[in-house]
MITOR-244992 format. One record per atom (N, C-alpha, C): residue number from 1; residue in three letters; atom name; x, y, z. Coordinates in steps of 0.05 Angstrom, whole numbers. Layout:
{NUM, "ALA", "CA", {X, Y, Z}}
...
***
This chain:
{1, "MET", "N", {16, -21, -2}}
{1, "MET", "CA", {-1, -2, -3}}
{1, "MET", "C", {18, 26, 0}}
{2, "ALA", "N", {9, 48, -17}}
{2, "ALA", "CA", {25, 68, -18}}
{2, "ALA", "C", {20, 87, 4}}
{3, "ALA", "N", {35, 106, 13}}
{3, "ALA", "CA", {34, 119, 34}}
{3, "ALA", "C", {18, 142, 20}}
{4, "PRO", "N", {0, 153, 38}}
{4, "PRO", "CA", {-15, 174, 32}}
{4, "PRO", "C", {-2, 202, 20}}
{5, "ALA", "N", {-18, 217, 3}}
{5, "ALA", "CA", {-2, 243, -7}}
{5, "ALA", "C", {10, 260, 12}}
{6, "GLY", "N", {-2, 261, 27}}
{6, "GLY", "CA", {5, 283, 50}}
{6, "GLY", "C", {36, 271, 58}}
{7, "ARG", "N", {33, 246, 69}}
{7, "ARG", "CA", {59, 236, 77}}
{7, "ARG", "C", {81, 236, 61}}
{8, "ARG", "N", {76, 235, 32}}
{8, "ARG", "CA", {94, 227, 12}}
{8, "ARG", "C", {106, 257, 11}}
{9, "ARG", "N", {89, 280, 10}}
{9, "ARG", "CA", {96, 301, 9}}
{9, "ARG", "C", {117, 314, 31}}
{10, "ASN", "N", {110, 305, 58}}
{10, "ASN", "CA", {124, 309, 77}}
{10, "ASN", "C", {152, 298, 71}}
{11, "LEU", "N", {157, 271, 64}}
{11, "LEU", "CA", {180, 262, 64}}
{11, "LEU", "C", {199, 272, 42}}
{12, "ASN", "N", {183, 280, 18}}
{12, "ASN", "CA", {200, 299, -5}}
{12, "ASN", "C", {209, 324, 6}}
{13, "ALA", "N", {195, 337, 25}}
{13, "ALA", "CA", {204, 363, 39}}
{13, "ALA", "C", {230, 354, 58}}
{14, "LEU", "N", {229, 338, 70}}
{14, "LEU", "CA", {245, 324, 89}}
{14, "LEU", "C", {271, 320, 71}}
{15, "THR", "N", {271, 307, 48}}
{15, "THR", "CA", {290, 301, 40}}
{15, "THR", "C", {306, 321, 21}}
{16, "MET", "N", {287, 342, 17}}
{16, "MET", "CA", {295, 369, 6}}
{16, "MET", "C", {315, 384, 24}}
{17, "GLY", "N", {303, 381, 46}}
{17, "GLY", "CA", {314, 399, 72}}
{17, "GLY", "C", {338, 384, 81}}
{18, "PHE", "N", {334, 358, 85}}
{18, "PHE", "CA", {365, 343, 84}}
{18, "PHE", "C", {387, 348, 70}}
{19, "MET", "N", {382, 346, 43}}
{19, "MET", "CA", {406, 352, 19}}
{19, "MET", "C", {421, 377, 25}}
{20, "PHE", "N", {403, 401, 31}}
{20, "PHE", "CA", {410, 427, 40}}
{20, "PHE", "C", {429, 422, 59}}
{21, "ILE", "N", {421, 415, 83}}
{21, "ILE", "CA", {434, 411, 107}}
{21, "ILE", "C", {464, 395, 103}}
{22, "ALA", "N", {461, 369, 86}}
{22, "ALA", "CA", {485, 352, 83}}
{22, "ALA", "C", {506, 374, 64}}
{23, "LEU", "N", {496, 389, 51}}
{23, "LEU", "CA", {510, 403, 28}}
{23, "LEU", "C", {527, 423, 46}}
{24, "ALA", "N", {515, 439, 63}}
{24, "ALA", "CA", {523, 457, 82}}
{24, "ALA", "C", {541, 438, 102}}
{25, "VAL", "N", {540, 421, 111}}
{25, "VAL", "CA", {553, 407, 131}}
{25, "VAL", "C", {580, 400, 116}}
{26, "SER", "N", {581, 390, 90}}
{26, "SER", "CA", {602, 381, 78}}
{26, "SER", "C", {618, 399, 69}}
{27, "ILE", "N", {606, 425, 59}}
{27, "ILE", "CA", {623, 451, 60}}
{27, "ILE", "C", {642, 453, 80}}
{28, "LEU", "N", {626, 455, 105}}
{28, "LEU", "CA", {638, 466, 139}}
{28, "LEU", "C", {659, 446, 138}}
{29, "VAL", "N", {657, 421, 136}}
{29, "VAL", "CA", {676, 401, 138}}
{29, "VAL", "C", {703, 404, 123}}
{30, "ALA", "N", {701, 414, 100}}
{30, "ALA", "CA", {720, 411, 75}}
{30, "ALA", "C", {734, 436, 88}}
{31, "VAL", "N", {719, 459, 93}}
{31, "VAL", "CA", {737, 484, 103}}
{31, "VAL", "C", {753, 478, 125}}
{32, "ALA", "N", {737, 464, 144}}
{32, "ALA", "CA", {748, 458, 175}}
{32, "ALA", "C", {783, 441, 169}}
{33, "VAL", "N", {780, 425, 150}}
{33, "VAL", "CA", {799, 410, 144}}
{33, "VAL", "C", {817, 419, 124}}
{34, "ASN", "N", {815, 438, 109}}
{34, "ASN", "CA", {828, 456, 88}}
{34, "ASN", "C", {830, 437, 67}}
{35, "LYS", "N", {811, 423, 59}}
{35, "LYS", "CA", {811, 411, 36}}
{35, "LYS", "C", {782, 407, 19}}
{36, "ILE", "N", {787, 430, -5}}
{36, "ILE", "CA", {761, 437, -9}}
{36, "ILE", "C", {745, 411, -22}}
{37, "TRP", "N", {762, 393, -35}}
{37, "TRP", "CA", {749, 370, -51}}
{37, "TRP", "C", {737, 348, -28}}
{38, "TYR", "N", {741, 351, -2}}
{38, "TYR", "CA", {724, 336, 12}}
{38, "TYR", "C", {694, 339, 10}}
{39, "ILE", "N", {686, 357, 2}}
{39, "ILE", "CA", {658, 365, -5}}
{39, "ILE", "C", {641, 338, -11}}
{40, "ILE", "N", {654, 331, -35}}
{40, "ILE", "CA", {643, 310, -49}}
{40, "ILE", "C", {642, 280, -27}}
{41, "PRO", "N", {662, 270, -23}}
{41, "PRO", "CA", {656, 247, 0}}
{41, "PRO", "C", {643, 254, 18}}
{42, "VAL", "N", {642, 280, 38}}
{42, "VAL", "CA", {626, 277, 56}}
{42, "VAL", "C", {600, 281, 49}}
{43, "PHE", "N", {593, 292, 28}}
{43, "PHE", "CA", {563, 294, 14}}
{43, "PHE", "C", {549, 267, 11}}
{44, "ILE", "N", {570, 251, -2}}
{44, "ILE", "CA", {563, 226, -10}}
{44, "ILE", "C", {550, 203, 14}}
{45, "LEU", "N", {576, 209, 39}}
{45, "LEU", "CA", {573, 193, 61}}
{45, "LEU", "C", {550, 208, 71}}
{46, "LEU", "N", {541, 231, 83}}
{46, "LEU", "CA", {515, 237, 89}}
{46, "LEU", "C", {489, 230, 74}}
{47, "VAL", "N", {496, 234, 51}}
{47, "VAL", "CA", {467, 224, 33}}
{47, "VAL", "C", {462, 195, 40}}
{48, "GLY", "N", {487, 181, 40}}
{48, "GLY", "CA", {479, 149, 46}}
{48, "GLY", "C", {469, 140, 74}}
{49, "CYS", "N", {476, 159, 91}}
{49, "CYS", "CA", {467, 159, 121}}
{49, "CYS", "C", {435, 159, 119}}
{50, "TYR", "N", {432, 180, 104}}
{50, "TYR", "CA", {398, 192, 100}}
{50, "TYR", "C", {386, 167, 88}}
{51, "VAL", "N", {396, 161, 70}}
{51, "VAL", "CA", {381, 137, 49}}
{51, "VAL", "C", {378, 108, 66}}
{52, "THR", "N", {399, 104, 79}}
{52, "THR", "CA", {392, 81, 96}}
{52, "THR", "C", {374, 90, 120}}
{53, "PHE", "N", {376, 109, 124}}
{53, "PHE", "CA", {352, 119, 151}}
{53, "PHE", "C", {322, 111, 138}}
{54, "LEU", "N", {316, 125, 113}}
{54, "LEU", "CA", {296, 118, 101}}
{54, "LEU", "C", {291, 94, 95}}
{55, "GLY", "N", {309, 71, 90}}
{55, "GLY", "CA", {297, 51, 91}}
{55, "GLY", "C", {292, 34, 115}}
{56, "THR", "N", {299, 45, 137}}
{56, "THR", "CA", {291, 38, 166}}
{56, "THR", "C", {264, 46, 169}}
{57, "LEU", "N", {252, 68, 157}}
{57, "LEU", "CA", {226, 75, 165}}
{57, "LEU", "C", {206, 58, 168}}
{58, "PRO", "N", {181, 64, 176}}
{58, "PRO", "CA", {158, 40, 174}}
{58, "PRO", "C", {148, 39, 145}}
{59, "ARG", "N", {137, 21, 140}}
{59, "ARG", "CA", {124, 11, 113}}
{59, "ARG", "C", {108, 31, 109}}
{60, "GLN", "N", {92, 42, 117}}
{60, "GLN", "CA", {74, 65, 110}}
{60, "GLN", "C", {87, 89, 97}}
{61, "MET", "N", {112, 95, 109}}
{61, "MET", "CA", {124, 122, 102}}
{61, "MET", "C", {134, 117, 75}}
{62, "VAL", "N", {149, 92, 69}}
{62, "VAL", "CA", {167, 86, 44}}
{62, "VAL", "C", {143, 77, 22}}
{63, "ARG", "N", {146, 94, 0}}
{63, "ARG", "CA", {124, 83, -25}}
{63, "ARG", "C", {137, 56, -38}}
{64, "GLY", "N", {125, 35, -48}}
{64, "GLY", "CA", {129, 20, -63}}
{64, "GLY", "C", {126, -5, -49}}
{65, "SER", "N", {142, -29, -59}}
{65, "SER", "CA", {138, -54, -45}}
{65, "SER", "C", {152, -56, -21}}
{66, "PRO", "N", {150, -79, -1}}
{66, "PRO", "CA", {167, -78, 22}}
{66, "PRO", "C", {193, -79, 15}}
{67, "SER", "N", {200, -95, -8}}
{67, "SER", "CA", {227, -93, -13}}
{67, "SER", "C", {244, -73, -22}}
{68, "ALA", "N", {226, -45, -21}}
{68, "ALA", "CA", {238, -23, -29}}
{68, "ALA", "C", {255, -10, -9}}
{69, "ARG", "N", {246, -20, 20}}
{69, "ARG", "CA", {261, -12, 41}}
{69, "ARG", "C", {292, -27, 43}}
{70, "VAL", "N", {290, -49, 29}}
{70, "VAL", "CA", {322, -69, 30}}
{70, "VAL", "C", {337, -50, 8}}
{71, "TYR", "N", {323, -45, -10}}
{71, "TYR", "CA", {335, -34, -32}}
{71, "TYR", "C", {348, -4, -24}}
{72, "LEU", "N", {333, 9, -11}}
{72, "LEU", "CA", {340, 34, 2}}
{72, "LEU", "C", {367, 35, 19}}
{73, "ILE", "N", {367, 8, 41}}
{73, "ILE", "CA", {389, 3, 55}}
{73, "ILE", "C", {409, -2, 41}}
{74, "SER", "N", {409, -20, 18}}
{74, "SER", "CA", {428, -32, 3}}
{74, "SER", "C", {449, -4, -11}}
{75, "TRP", "N", {430, 10, -24}}
{75, "TRP", "CA", {443, 30, -32}}
{75, "TRP", "C", {456, 54, -13}}
{76, "GLY", "N", {449, 51, 5}}
{76, "GLY", "CA", {458, 77, 29}}
{76, "GLY", "C", {480, 65, 36}}
{77, "VAL", "N", {486, 39, 43}}
{77, "VAL", "CA", {506, 29, 51}}
{77, "VAL", "C", {532, 30, 28}}
{78, "ILE", "N", {521, 27, 8}}
{78, "ILE", "CA", {542, 33, -15}}
{78, "ILE", "C", {551, 54, -16}}
{79, "LEU", "N", {526, 83, -9}}
{79, "LEU", "CA", {538, 103, -16}}
{79, "LEU", "C", {565, 112, 10}}
{80, "ILE", "N", {552, 101, 36}}
{80, "ILE", "CA", {565, 104, 60}}
{80, "ILE", "C", {594, 94, 55}}
{81, "ALA", "N", {599, 70, 42}}
{81, "ALA", "CA", {619, 55, 42}}
{81, "ALA", "C", {640, 76, 19}}
{82, "VAL", "N", {633, 80, -4}}
{82, "VAL", "CA", {643, 100, -19}}
{82, "VAL", "C", {649, 124, -9}}
{83, "GLY", "N", {638, 137, 6}}
{83, "GLY", "CA", {645, 158, 14}}
{83, "GLY", "C", {671, 158, 34}}
{84, "ALA", "N", {666, 137, 59}}
{84, "ALA", "CA", {687, 134, 76}}
{84, "ALA", "C", {713, 122, 62}}
{85, "LEU", "N", {713, 105, 48}}
{85, "LEU", "CA", {734, 99, 30}}
{85, "LEU", "C", {748, 118, 21}}
{86, "ILE", "N", {732, 135, 9}}
{86, "ILE", "CA", {748, 160, -4}}
{86, "ILE", "C", {764, 177, 19}}
{87, "ILE", "N", {754, 178, 39}}
{87, "ILE", "CA", {766, 192, 61}}
{87, "ILE", "C", {785, 179, 71}}
{88, "ILE", "N", {784, 153, 80}}
{88, "ILE", "CA", {804, 139, 89}}
{88, "ILE", "C", {828, 132, 72}}
{89, "ASN", "N", {823, 131, 50}}
{89, "ASN", "CA", {846, 132, 28}}
{89, "ASN", "C", {859, 152, 25}}
{90, "ASP", "N", {852, 178, 35}}
{90, "ASP", "CA", {862, 201, 37}}
{90, "ASP", "C", {881, 201, 63}}
{91, "LEU", "N", {867, 197, 82}}
{91, "LEU", "CA", {879, 195, 108}}
{91, "LEU", "C", {900, 177, 106}}
{92, "PHE", "N", {899, 152, 100}}
{92, "PHE", "CA", {922, 128, 104}}
{92, "PHE", "C", {924, 125, 73}}
{93, "PRO", "N", {942, 136, 59}}
{93, "PRO", "CA", {944, 125, 32}}
{93, "PRO", "C", {958, 109, 27}}
{94, "ASN", "N", {948, 79, 5}}
{94, "ASN", "CA", {960, 64, -1}}
{94, "ASN", "C", {963, 45, 18}}
{95, "ASN", "N", {941, 42, 34}}
{95, "ASN", "CA", {934, 22, 58}}
{95, "ASN", "C", {912, 7, 46}}
{96, "VAL", "N", {914, -9, 36}}
{96, "VAL", "CA", {895, -27, 17}}
{96, "VAL", "C", {882, -50, 38}}
{97, "ALA", "N", {902, -60, 61}}
{97, "ALA", "CA", {886, -72, 81}}
{97, "ALA", "C", {862, -61, 95}}
{98, "LEU", "N", {869, -36, 102}}
{98, "LEU", "CA", {846, -19, 118}}
{98, "LEU", "C", {827, -13, 97}}
{99, "LEU", "N", {826, -10, 78}}
{99, "LEU", "CA", {804, 1, 59}}
{99, "LEU", "C", {790, -27, 52}}
{100, "VAL", "N", {796, -50, 52}}
{100, "VAL", "CA", {786, -75, 45}}
{100, "VAL", "C", {769, -81, 79}}
{101, "ALA", "N", {781, -80, 95}}
{101, "ALA", "CA", {768, -83, 121}}
{101, "ALA", "C", {745, -65, 127}}
{102, "VAL", "N", {748, -41, 118}}
{102, "VAL", "CA", {724, -20, 126}}
{102, "VAL", "C", {705, -28, 107}}
{103, "PHE", "N", {710, -35, 79}}
{103, "PHE", "CA", {693, -36, 61}}
{103, "PHE", "C", {672, -70, 69}}
{104, "LEU", "N", {690, -87, 79}}
{104, "LEU", "CA", {671, -110, 90}}
{104, "LEU", "C", {656, -106, 116}}
{105, "ILE", "N", {669, -87, 129}}
{105, "ILE", "CA", {651, -80, 156}}
{105, "ILE", "C", {625, -69, 152}}
{106, "LEU", "N", {632, -47, 131}}
{106, "LEU", "CA", {606, -33, 124}}
{106, "LEU", "C", {581, -49, 110}}
{107, "ILE", "N", {595, -67, 87}}
{107, "ILE", "CA", {575, -79, 71}}
{107, "ILE", "C", {563, -104, 96}}
{108, "GLY", "N", {575, -111, 109}}
{108, "GLY", "CA", {568, -132, 137}}
{108, "GLY", "C", {544, -117, 149}}
{109, "LEU", "N", {553, -95, 157}}
{109, "LEU", "CA", {527, -72, 175}}
{109, "LEU", "C", {507, -72, 154}}
{110, "GLY", "N", {512, -67, 135}}
{110, "GLY", "CA", {487, -67, 114}}
{110, "GLY", "C", {471, -87, 112}}
{111, "ALA", "N", {485, -110, 109}}
{111, "ALA", "CA", {465, -140, 111}}
{111, "ALA", "C", {453, -144, 133}}
{112, "VAL", "N", {465, -137, 156}}
{112, "VAL", "CA", {450, -138, 186}}
{112, "VAL", "C", {423, -120, 181}}
{113, "THR", "N", {432, -99, 173}}
{113, "THR", "CA", {407, -82, 176}}
{113, "THR", "C", {383, -81, 159}}
{114, "ALA", "N", {397, -95, 135}}
{114, "ALA", "CA", {375, -106, 115}}
{114, "ALA", "C", {358, -133, 129}}
{115, "TYR", "N", {369, -145, 141}}
{115, "TYR", "CA", {356, -169, 151}}
{115, "TYR", "C", {335, -162, 172}}
{116, "VAL", "N", {345, -144, 185}}
{116, "VAL", "CA", {328, -131, 209}}
{116, "VAL", "C", {303, -119, 195}}
{117, "VAL", "N", {304, -108, 181}}
{117, "VAL", "CA", {274, -99, 163}}
{117, "VAL", "C", {270, -114, 138}}
{118, "SER", "N", {279, -135, 136}}
{118, "SER", "CA", {274, -152, 112}}
{118, "SER", "C", {236, -157, 108}}
{119, "PRO", "N", {230, -158, 90}}
{119, "PRO", "CA", {201, -163, 81}}
{119, "PRO", "C", {191, -192, 97}}
{120, "ARG", "N", {200, -209, 90}}
{120, "ARG", "CA", {194, -234, 107}}
{120, "ARG", "C", {196, -235, 134}}
{121, "ARG", "N", {216, -222, 148}}
{121, "ARG", "CA", {223, -220, 176}}
{121, "ARG", "C", {192, -201, 191}}
{122, "LEU", "N", {188, -184, 172}}
{122, "LEU", "CA", {165, -163, 180}}
{122, "LEU", "C", {137, -179, 181}}
{123, "ARG", "N", {136, -202, 158}}
{123, "ARG", "CA", {103, -211, 153}}
{123, "ARG", "C", {104, -231, 177}}
{124, "ARG", "N", {126, -241, 186}}
{124, "ARG", "CA", {122, -269, 214}}
{124, "ARG", "C", {116, -248, 233}}
{125, "SER", "N", {125, -224, 241}}
{125, "SER", "CA", {118, -214, 262}}
{125, "SER", "C", {87, -203, 269}}
***
């Protein structure tokens, strides 16, 4: 069942507001660390956190099938991983073992989160 139009509009407004806040925070972080190109990975990281948050919202808030929530969580975790790996690669250059470890940890956390909100598990409860 799709969310009522009023809720959908509120979710769109929430998303737009968050994007402006994420952009402002990423600019502030980039200026604070004196690396202007940090705007991109910090923004990707924050958007990934928001998309993952959207995936954990109740069924009534997310439009589409129940598996849409798992889809949002999956893409959110991928965005978090990309943003984090770019920043970690800059902080610890040429450290492949650390990059692989962080990537595996983030993908594992995404899998656990997707299991917690999976449609099959929700139908049983």
